C-alpha positions as CSV (number, residue, x, y, z in Angstrom):
1,M,44.8,10.1,-127.6
2,P,42.8,11.5,-130.4
3,T,41.2,8.6,-132.5
4,I,39.7,8.6,-136.1
5,H,35.9,8.3,-136.6
6,F,34.3,7.6,-139.9
7,K,31.1,6.2,-141.1
8,G,31.2,2.4,-140.9
9,K,34.0,2.1,-138.3
10,T,32.0,0.3,-135.9
11,F,31.2,-2.4,-138.5
12,L,34.7,-2.5,-139.8
13,Q,36.8,-3.0,-136.7
14,N,36.3,-6.6,-136.3
15,Y,35.2,-7.3,-139.9
16,H,38.4,-9.2,-140.8
17,H,37.3,-12.0,-138.4
18,S,34.1,-12.7,-140.3
19,V,36.0,-13.1,-143.7
20,K,36.1,-16.6,-144.7
21,F,39.3,-18.5,-145.2
22,H,39.6,-19.3,-148.9
23,N,41.5,-21.9,-150.6
24,L,44.4,-20.8,-152.7
25,V,44.5,-22.8,-156.1
26,A,47.8,-23.1,-157.8
27,K,47.8,-22.5,-161.6
28,K,51.0,-24.3,-162.7
29,D,50.9,-23.0,-166.3
30,K,50.8,-19.4,-165.2
31,G,54.0,-19.6,-162.8
32,L,57.6,-20.4,-163.4
33,S,58.1,-22.9,-160.7
34,K,58.0,-26.6,-161.6
35,S,56.1,-27.5,-158.5
36,P,53.9,-24.7,-157.1
37,S,54.4,-24.2,-153.6
38,L,53.3,-21.5,-150.9
39,D,56.8,-21.5,-149.6
40,D,57.8,-19.9,-153.1
41,N,57.6,-16.5,-154.6
42,L,54.0,-15.9,-154.9
43,I,51.6,-14.0,-157.2
44,I,47.9,-14.3,-156.0
45,H,45.1,-13.1,-158.2
46,G,42.0,-12.2,-156.2
47,D,40.4,-9.8,-153.7
48,N,43.2,-8.8,-151.5
49,L,41.2,-8.9,-148.2
50,K,40.3,-12.5,-148.8
51,A,43.8,-13.3,-150.0
52,L,45.4,-11.7,-147.0
53,K,43.1,-13.9,-144.8
54,A,44.0,-17.0,-146.8
55,L,47.7,-16.2,-146.2
56,L,47.4,-16.2,-142.4
57,P,47.7,-19.9,-141.7
58,T,51.0,-20.2,-143.7
59,H,52.5,-16.6,-143.2
60,A,51.1,-15.1,-140.1
61,G,54.2,-13.5,-138.3
62,K,56.6,-14.3,-141.1
63,I,56.6,-11.1,-143.2
64,K,59.5,-8.8,-142.6
65,C,58.6,-5.9,-145.0
66,I,55.5,-4.8,-146.6
67,Y,55.0,-2.1,-149.3
68,I,51.7,-1.1,-150.6
69,D,50.6,1.6,-152.9
70,P,46.7,1.8,-152.3
71,P,44.3,3.9,-154.2
72,Y,45.0,7.6,-153.3
73,N,41.2,8.5,-153.6
74,T,41.7,11.3,-155.9
75,G,38.4,10.8,-157.4
76,N,39.8,10.0,-160.8
77,E,41.0,6.4,-160.1
78,N,37.5,4.6,-160.7
79,W,37.9,2.4,-157.6
80,V,34.9,0.8,-156.2
81,Y,34.1,-0.4,-152.7
82,N,33.4,-4.1,-152.7
83,D,33.5,-5.4,-149.1
84,K,30.2,-7.0,-148.3
85,V,29.8,-5.9,-144.8
86,A,26.6,-6.5,-142.9
87,S,25.5,-3.1,-142.8
88,P,22.6,-1.6,-144.9
89,M,24.6,1.7,-145.3
90,I,27.7,-0.1,-146.6
91,Q,25.6,-2.3,-148.6
92,K,24.5,0.6,-150.7
93,W,28.0,1.4,-151.6
94,L,28.7,-1.9,-153.3
95,G,29.8,-1.6,-156.9
96,E,29.7,2.2,-156.9
97,V,32.6,4.1,-158.3
98,V,34.0,6.5,-155.7
99,A,34.0,9.9,-157.5
100,K,35.5,13.1,-156.2
101,D,32.2,14.6,-155.4
102,N,31.0,11.8,-153.4
103,L,30.4,13.1,-149.9
104,T,31.3,9.7,-148.3
105,R,34.4,9.0,-150.3
106,H,36.8,9.4,-147.2
107,D,34.6,7.3,-145.2
108,R,34.6,4.5,-147.9
109,W,38.3,4.7,-148.3
110,C,38.8,4.2,-144.6
111,C,36.4,1.4,-144.6
112,M,38.4,-0.3,-147.4
113,M,41.8,0.2,-145.7
114,Y,40.9,-0.7,-142.0
115,P,40.6,-4.5,-142.3
116,R,43.4,-4.8,-144.8
117,L,45.8,-2.9,-142.6
118,T,44.5,-5.1,-139.7
119,L,45.5,-8.3,-141.5
120,L,48.7,-6.8,-142.8
121,R,49.7,-6.2,-139.1
122,E,49.0,-9.8,-138.4
123,L,51.2,-11.0,-141.1
124,L,54.2,-8.9,-140.1
125,N,56.7,-10.5,-137.7
126,E,57.9,-8.7,-134.6
127,E,60.6,-6.7,-136.2
128,G,58.4,-6.1,-139.4
129,V,57.8,-2.7,-141.0
130,I,55.3,-1.5,-143.5
131,F,55.7,1.5,-146.1
132,I,52.6,2.9,-147.5
133,S,52.8,5.4,-150.4
134,I,50.1,8.1,-150.2
135,D,49.4,11.6,-151.3
136,D,47.7,14.6,-149.8
137,N,44.1,13.2,-150.4
138,E,44.3,10.6,-147.7
139,A,47.6,11.2,-145.8
140,H,46.0,12.7,-142.7
141,H,43.5,9.9,-142.4
142,L,46.0,7.1,-143.1
143,R,48.2,8.4,-140.3
144,M,45.2,8.2,-137.9
145,L,44.2,4.8,-139.2
146,M,47.8,3.6,-138.6
147,D,47.9,5.1,-135.1
148,D,44.5,3.3,-134.4
149,I,45.7,-0.1,-135.8
150,F,49.5,-0.2,-135.2
151,G,49.8,2.1,-132.2
152,E,51.0,5.8,-132.2
153,E,54.3,4.4,-130.5
154,N,55.0,2.3,-133.7
155,F,55.2,5.3,-135.9
156,I,58.7,5.5,-137.5
157,A,58.8,8.1,-140.3
158,D,56.6,10.1,-142.7
159,I,59.1,10.1,-145.7
160,C,58.8,12.9,-148.3
161,T,59.5,11.6,-151.7
162,Q,60.0,13.8,-154.8
163,L,58.6,11.8,-157.6
164,N,57.9,14.7,-160.1
165,P,60.6,17.4,-159.9
166,R,58.8,19.7,-162.5
167,G,55.7,19.9,-160.5
168,R,52.1,19.1,-161.4
169,T,51.2,22.3,-163.4
170,L,47.4,21.5,-163.3
171,D,47.4,21.7,-159.5
172,K,45.3,24.6,-158.4
173,F,47.6,26.6,-156.0
174,F,51.0,24.8,-155.9
175,A,52.7,22.6,-158.4
176,K,53.2,19.6,-156.4
177,T,56.4,17.7,-156.8
178,H,56.1,15.1,-153.9
179,E,54.1,12.2,-152.3
180,Y,54.8,10.5,-149.0
181,I,55.7,7.1,-147.7
182,L,54.3,6.5,-144.4
183,C,56.3,3.9,-142.3
184,Y,55.3,2.0,-139.2
185,G,56.7,-0.9,-137.3
186,K,54.8,-3.7,-135.7
187,N,57.0,-3.3,-132.6
188,A,59.2,-0.3,-133.2
189,L,60.2,0.4,-129.7
190,K,61.6,-3.1,-129.0
191,S,63.3,-3.9,-132.2
192,N,65.7,-2.6,-134.8
193,S,63.1,-2.3,-137.5
194,I,64.8,-0.2,-140.0
195,N,68.4,-0.9,-141.6
196,F,71.1,1.7,-142.1
197,L,72.4,2.4,-145.6
198,D,75.9,1.7,-147.0
199,K,77.5,5.0,-147.7
200,E,78.1,5.9,-151.2
201,G,79.1,8.7,-153.6
202,K,80.1,12.1,-152.0
203,E,79.7,10.3,-148.5
204,I,82.7,8.0,-149.3
205,D,84.7,11.0,-150.7
206,Q,85.0,12.3,-147.1
207,Y,87.3,9.5,-146.1
208,R,90.5,11.1,-147.4
209,N,93.0,9.9,-144.7
210,S,94.3,6.4,-144.2
211,D,96.5,4.4,-141.8
212,T,97.3,0.7,-141.3
213,N,93.6,0.2,-140.4
214,G,92.5,1.7,-143.8
215,K,90.6,4.8,-144.8
216,F,89.1,7.3,-142.4
217,R,87.7,10.7,-141.8
218,E,88.2,12.8,-138.7
219,L,85.3,13.7,-136.5
220,E,85.4,16.3,-133.6
221,L,84.9,14.4,-130.3
222,R,83.4,17.5,-128.7
223,N,79.6,17.5,-128.7
224,R,78.7,20.4,-131.1
225,N,75.2,20.7,-130.0
226,P,75.0,23.7,-127.6
227,V,72.1,22.0,-125.7
228,F,74.6,19.5,-124.2
229,N,77.1,21.0,-121.8
230,R,79.1,20.4,-118.6
231,E,76.0,21.2,-116.3
232,N,73.6,18.6,-117.8
233,R,76.2,16.0,-119.0
234,P,78.8,16.1,-116.3
235,N,79.9,12.6,-116.9
236,L,80.9,13.7,-120.5
237,Y,83.2,16.5,-119.2
238,Y,86.8,15.5,-118.5
239,P,90.3,16.4,-119.6
240,F,92.4,14.7,-122.4
241,Y,96.2,15.2,-122.6
242,A,97.9,15.6,-125.8
243,N,101.5,14.8,-126.9
244,P,102.4,17.7,-129.1
245,L,104.9,15.7,-131.2
246,T,103.0,12.6,-132.0
247,K,99.5,14.3,-131.6
248,S,98.4,11.2,-129.7
249,V,96.1,11.6,-126.6
250,S,96.0,10.2,-123.1
251,L,93.6,10.4,-120.1
252,A,96.6,10.9,-117.8
253,K,99.0,13.9,-117.6
254,T,102.6,12.8,-118.0
255,N,105.9,14.2,-119.2
256,E,104.9,13.1,-122.7
257,F,101.3,14.1,-122.6
258,T,101.5,17.8,-121.4
259,I,98.8,19.6,-123.1
260,T,95.4,19.7,-121.4
261,I,92.4,19.6,-123.7
262,L,88.8,20.4,-122.4
263,P,85.6,20.3,-124.5
264,V,85.2,24.0,-124.7
265,N,83.1,25.6,-127.3
266,L,83.9,28.6,-129.7
267,K,82.5,31.0,-127.0
268,G,84.8,29.7,-124.3
269,E,81.9,27.9,-122.6
270,D,82.4,24.5,-121.0
271,G,80.7,21.8,-123.4
272,C,81.0,18.1,-123.2
273,W,82.4,15.0,-125.2
274,T,80.3,12.6,-127.3
275,W,82.2,9.8,-125.6
276,G,82.2,8.9,-121.8
277,K,85.6,8.2,-120.2
278,D,85.3,4.5,-120.3
279,K,84.7,4.4,-124.2
280,S,87.4,6.9,-124.7
281,K,90.0,4.7,-122.6
282,E,89.0,1.6,-124.8
283,N,89.5,3.6,-128.1
284,L,92.4,5.8,-127.5
285,G,94.1,4.5,-130.6
286,K,91.4,6.1,-132.6
287,L,91.8,9.6,-131.1
288,V,94.1,12.2,-132.3
289,A,94.8,15.9,-131.2
290,K,95.1,18.9,-133.5
291,P,95.9,22.4,-133.0
292,T,93.6,25.2,-134.2
293,K,94.9,28.4,-136.0
294,E,94.3,30.3,-132.8
295,G,96.6,27.8,-131.0
296,K,94.0,25.8,-129.1
297,W,93.8,22.1,-129.4
298,R,90.9,19.8,-130.3
299,V,90.4,16.1,-130.0
300,F,89.2,14.1,-133.2
301,R,88.3,10.5,-133.6
302,K,89.1,8.4,-136.6
303,D,85.9,7.2,-138.3
304,Y,86.9,4.3,-140.5
305,L,85.3,3.5,-143.9
306,Y,85.5,-0.1,-143.3
307,S,85.0,-2.0,-139.9
308,K,87.4,-4.8,-138.8
309,D,85.1,-7.4,-140.3
310,G,85.1,-5.6,-143.6
311,Q,81.7,-4.0,-143.3
312,L,81.3,-0.6,-145.3
313,A,80.3,2.3,-143.1
314,Q,76.6,2.9,-142.9
315,T,74.4,5.9,-142.3
316,K,70.8,6.5,-141.4
317,A,68.3,7.1,-144.1
318,K,67.2,10.6,-144.6
319,A,63.3,11.3,-144.4
320,I,63.3,13.4,-147.7
321,W,64.2,11.3,-150.8
322,L,65.4,13.5,-153.8
323,E,67.2,11.0,-155.9
324,K,66.5,11.1,-159.7
325,E,66.2,7.3,-159.9
326,I,63.0,7.3,-157.8
327,N,61.1,9.7,-160.1
328,N,57.9,8.5,-161.5
329,E,59.4,9.0,-165.0
330,K,61.9,6.2,-164.2
331,G,58.9,4.0,-163.4
332,K,57.3,4.8,-166.9
333,E,60.6,4.1,-168.7
334,M,61.0,0.7,-167.0
335,M,57.4,-0.2,-168.0
336,N,58.4,0.8,-171.7
337,E,61.5,-1.3,-171.5
338,V,59.6,-4.4,-170.2
339,F,56.5,-4.2,-172.3
340,G,57.5,-1.8,-175.2
341,K,54.7,0.6,-174.4
342,P,53.3,2.6,-171.6
343,I,50.9,0.4,-169.4
344,F,50.2,2.6,-166.2
345,D,50.1,6.5,-165.9
346,F,52.1,6.6,-162.7
347,P,54.0,3.4,-161.9
348,K,56.4,3.5,-159.1
349,S,60.1,3.2,-159.9
350,V,62.0,0.1,-159.1
351,A,64.6,2.2,-157.2
352,L,61.9,3.8,-154.9
353,I,60.7,0.4,-153.7
354,E,64.1,-1.1,-153.7
355,K,65.1,1.5,-151.2
356,C,62.1,0.6,-149.0
357,V,63.0,-3.1,-149.3
358,K,66.5,-2.3,-148.5
359,L,65.7,-0.4,-145.4
360,G,63.0,-2.8,-144.1
361,S,64.4,-6.3,-144.8
362,S,67.2,-8.7,-144.4
363,K,68.7,-10.8,-147.2
364,D,66.3,-13.8,-146.3
365,S,63.1,-11.8,-145.7
366,I,59.6,-12.1,-147.2
367,I,58.3,-8.9,-148.9
368,L,54.5,-8.4,-149.3
369,D,52.5,-6.2,-151.6
370,S,48.8,-6.6,-151.5
371,F,48.2,-3.7,-154.0
372,A,50.5,-5.2,-156.5
373,G,49.7,-3.4,-159.7
374,S,52.3,-3.8,-162.4
375,G,54.6,-5.9,-159.9
376,T,57.2,-3.3,-159.2
377,T,57.7,-4.5,-155.7
378,A,58.6,-8.1,-157.0
379,H,60.8,-6.6,-159.6
380,A,62.6,-4.4,-157.0
381,T,63.0,-7.5,-154.7
382,L,64.7,-9.6,-157.5
383,S,66.8,-6.6,-158.5
384,L,68.0,-6.1,-154.8
385,N,68.8,-9.9,-154.7
386,K,71.0,-9.6,-157.7
387,K,72.8,-6.7,-156.3
388,D,73.6,-8.1,-152.8
389,G,73.2,-11.8,-153.2
390,G,70.1,-11.9,-151.1
391,N,67.4,-14.6,-151.0
392,R,64.4,-12.4,-150.4
393,K,60.9,-13.8,-151.4
394,F,58.0,-11.8,-152.6
395,I,54.3,-12.1,-152.3
396,L,52.2,-10.0,-154.6
397,V,48.4,-9.8,-154.4
398,E,46.4,-8.3,-157.3
399,C,42.6,-8.3,-157.6
400,E,42.2,-6.8,-161.1
401,D,42.0,-9.0,-164.3
402,Y,45.5,-7.9,-165.5
403,A,47.1,-10.0,-162.6
404,D,48.3,-12.5,-165.2
405,K,48.8,-10.4,-168.4
406,I,50.6,-7.6,-166.8
407,T,51.7,-8.4,-163.0
408,A,52.7,-11.9,-163.8
409,E,53.9,-11.3,-167.2
410,R,56.2,-8.6,-166.1
411,M,57.9,-11.1,-163.7
412,R,58.2,-13.7,-166.4
413,K,60.0,-11.2,-168.4
414,V,62.4,-9.9,-165.8
415,I,63.1,-13.2,-164.5
416,K,63.9,-14.8,-168.0
417,G,65.6,-11.6,-169.4
418,I,64.7,-8.9,-171.9
419,P,66.9,-8.9,-175.0
420,T,66.2,-5.3,-175.9
421,A,66.8,-4.0,-172.3
422,K,69.5,-1.5,-171.8
423,D,70.4,-2.6,-168.2
424,K,72.7,-5.7,-168.4
425,D,71.1,-7.5,-165.5
426,L,67.7,-7.1,-167.0
427,K,68.8,-8.1,-170.3
428,K,70.4,-11.3,-168.9
429,G,67.4,-11.8,-166.5
430,L,67.2,-11.4,-162.7
431,G,66.7,-15.2,-162.2
432,G,64.3,-16.9,-159.9
433,A,60.7,-18.3,-160.2
434,F,57.3,-17.9,-158.8
435,S,54.2,-19.8,-158.1
436,Y,50.8,-18.4,-159.5
437,Y,47.7,-18.9,-157.3
438,E,44.0,-17.8,-157.6
439,L,41.5,-17.5,-154.8
440,G,39.3,-20.6,-154.6
441,E,36.3,-21.5,-152.8
442,P,35.8,-20.5,-149.1
443,V,36.4,-23.3,-146.5
444,E,32.8,-23.8,-145.5
445,I,32.7,-25.7,-142.2
446,D,28.9,-26.1,-142.8
447,N,29.6,-28.4,-145.7
448,L,31.1,-31.0,-143.2
449,L,27.7,-31.3,-141.7
450,E,26.0,-31.7,-145.0
451,G,28.6,-33.8,-146.7
452,K,28.9,-31.5,-149.9
453,S,31.7,-29.7,-151.4
454,L,34.2,-31.0,-148.9
455,P,37.5,-29.0,-148.5
456,E,40.6,-30.9,-149.4
457,Y,42.7,-32.4,-146.7
458,E,45.4,-29.9,-146.9
459,D,42.9,-27.0,-147.0
460,L,41.1,-28.1,-143.8
461,A,44.3,-29.0,-142.0
462,K,45.6,-25.5,-142.6
463,Y,42.6,-23.9,-141.2
464,A,42.1,-26.2,-138.2
465,F,45.8,-25.9,-137.2
466,F,45.9,-22.1,-137.5
467,M,42.7,-21.7,-135.7
468,A,43.8,-23.9,-132.8
469,T,47.3,-22.8,-132.3
470,G,47.5,-19.4,-133.9
471,E,50.9,-20.6,-135.2
472,Q,52.3,-20.8,-138.7
473,F,51.2,-23.8,-140.6
474,N,53.8,-25.9,-142.6
475,T,52.5,-27.8,-145.5
476,K,55.6,-29.9,-145.6
477,K,54.8,-31.3,-142.1
478,I,51.5,-33.0,-143.2
479,D,51.2,-36.8,-143.1
480,E,47.9,-37.8,-144.3
481,K,48.6,-41.5,-143.5
482,T,49.2,-40.8,-139.9
483,F,46.8,-37.9,-139.8
484,H,49.5,-35.7,-138.3
485,I,49.3,-32.2,-139.5
486,G,51.9,-30.3,-137.4
487,T,53.6,-29.4,-134.2
488,S,52.9,-26.2,-132.1
489,N,54.4,-24.9,-129.0
490,T,51.6,-26.7,-127.0
491,F,50.3,-29.5,-129.1
492,E,51.0,-32.3,-131.6
493,V,48.1,-31.6,-133.9
494,F,46.2,-34.5,-135.8
495,L,43.3,-34.2,-138.2
496,I,41.3,-37.4,-138.7
497,Y,39.4,-36.6,-141.9
498,A,38.9,-37.3,-145.5
499,P,37.2,-35.2,-148.2
500,D,34.9,-38.3,-148.9
501,K,31.3,-38.4,-147.5
502,K,31.3,-42.2,-147.1
503,K,34.8,-42.5,-145.4
504,L,33.9,-39.6,-143.2
505,K,30.9,-41.3,-141.6
506,D,33.3,-44.1,-140.3
507,M,36.2,-41.8,-139.1
508,A,36.5,-41.2,-135.3
509,L,39.2,-41.1,-132.6
510,N,39.4,-44.5,-131.1
511,I,41.5,-46.2,-128.4
512,D,43.9,-47.8,-131.0
513,F,44.7,-44.5,-132.7
514,A,45.0,-42.8,-129.3
515,E,47.6,-45.4,-128.0
516,K,49.5,-45.4,-131.2
517,I,50.1,-41.6,-131.2
518,N,50.7,-41.6,-127.4
519,S,53.6,-44.1,-127.9
520,K,55.1,-41.8,-130.5
521,F,54.6,-38.6,-128.5
522,P,54.5,-39.8,-124.8
523,T,55.5,-36.5,-123.2
524,R,53.6,-34.1,-125.5
525,Q,50.0,-33.0,-125.3
526,K,48.0,-34.2,-128.3
527,L,45.1,-32.4,-130.0
528,V,43.1,-34.5,-132.3
529,F,40.4,-33.2,-134.7
530,A,37.8,-35.8,-135.7
531,P,34.2,-36.1,-136.5
532,A,33.5,-38.4,-133.6
533,C,35.3,-39.8,-130.5
534,F,34.9,-43.5,-129.2
535,M,36.9,-43.0,-126.0
536,E,35.9,-41.9,-122.4
537,D,37.1,-38.7,-120.9
538,Y,39.4,-40.6,-118.4
539,N,41.1,-42.4,-121.3
540,L,41.8,-39.1,-123.1
541,K,43.2,-37.6,-119.9
542,E,45.4,-40.7,-119.2
543,L,46.8,-40.3,-122.7
544,N,47.2,-36.7,-122.6
545,I,44.8,-36.2,-125.6
546,R,42.3,-33.4,-126.2
547,F,39.6,-34.1,-128.6
548,A,38.2,-31.4,-130.9
549,Q,35.1,-32.4,-132.7
550,L,34.7,-31.4,-136.4
551,P,33.2,-29.0,-137.3
552,F,31.9,-27.6,-133.9
553,E,35.3,-27.1,-132.2
554,I,36.6,-25.1,-135.2
555,Y,33.6,-22.8,-134.9
556,R,34.4,-22.3,-131.3
557,M,38.0,-21.5,-131.9
558,A,37.0,-19.3,-134.7
559,E,34.8,-17.2,-132.4
């Protein structure tokens, strides 16, 4: 399979491993939640690569839907490469604006995207999907990056979105009207990653007939695709028998069902049905026969608008989006409505991202956007919750200084309500809350050796648990009094630690503690992180305990 090569790739493929875990520091006054929590809706201010790494212990494998709108690398965006990769070549790029005439601008863009896409993949659950807005500048490179990181088999769609119907008149050859949304799944072949959409508008108008089971439309049962016929689909070729009076059909010829109907096309050639004989037998009540003007008979199936459990008929989303609501102009109008003035040149519309979220999530999913900008993804998530009664949560990451004054401020306004808004829901407020976090200091394991700048208990617990188990860390499971920090598929995990140099010198795994935790978890394997161990190996084995010395064992697990 062809692969993408760019300057710096060899240094970037595993760079995400060397990115240090950082603490996430809650800023209570900037959020709307009474008690900040990582289980809340989140807005995180800080470098998005570090923020994604910081989210791994609590959110790895939990995200159902990701939408990102990264720099398009047009040469006019003033974006700067800032990842401090240990490479002299890449070090020279730091702090330099990537201009259009820069001969390495595509390499730099790929270097910026590669580790971020890698971490985004780790955050997705097995049925998760990612939507990425992009234009012609990097569309081809992005497709190859995604094949490299996610796998070519996990490609779902390259959606064409008409965001500027009038066209960009300043373009050299064609007045472009569209962009793309590239969609990949984490495991697209083994899961139903994309939802169907409820039918609406003209699609519903097709359901003109009705019976005791409700409204329905009639679809011909014959497969109209000429590729499929009696020869290559012999199991789908069989006769129906129609009652000329009632128009009902049977699979057996009787005195009432006298008219033979075969799946013959307009040229008189043998075709095939779309249903096999067993399925037709189970659904004979949904089948009806009708004569044509030429005196021939056809079989139709009733396609109901609502299922027996009240579910509205659904359809697959098309790969070209032309709705007026998704235009960039709608994004500008919304920003004017929220802030009273234009904020960004090309903000995405709420409807565009709402459609992505609707396709890629369930009502209780977590939605992530690590290039948050003005916060449209969070707005779209809350808007969709308001419409369908969902309980989706959002996580936004924004590195720029406007994270508080624009990204978070937009959410404060749309949650509480905007009195001047035209939309009723927006005027009243979409409801909800969020916690605001900033990137704190990195978790420096070296500091445990030196006894300075010691990480807080919860921060070290989160890091140690994730590195040891690879599983999600739940802050609610921490019990500092008993040193129990969580349960994994393999271990009951303990951390004997305190962010105090004097206390830390006297802390160790001893026989009293070992017997105590063994009595509580007699059948489970115990993993205990501690600065020292005052027990013999045979005692540990007898009590089913594995000792992991701080900080050395974390180093080993990190490697």
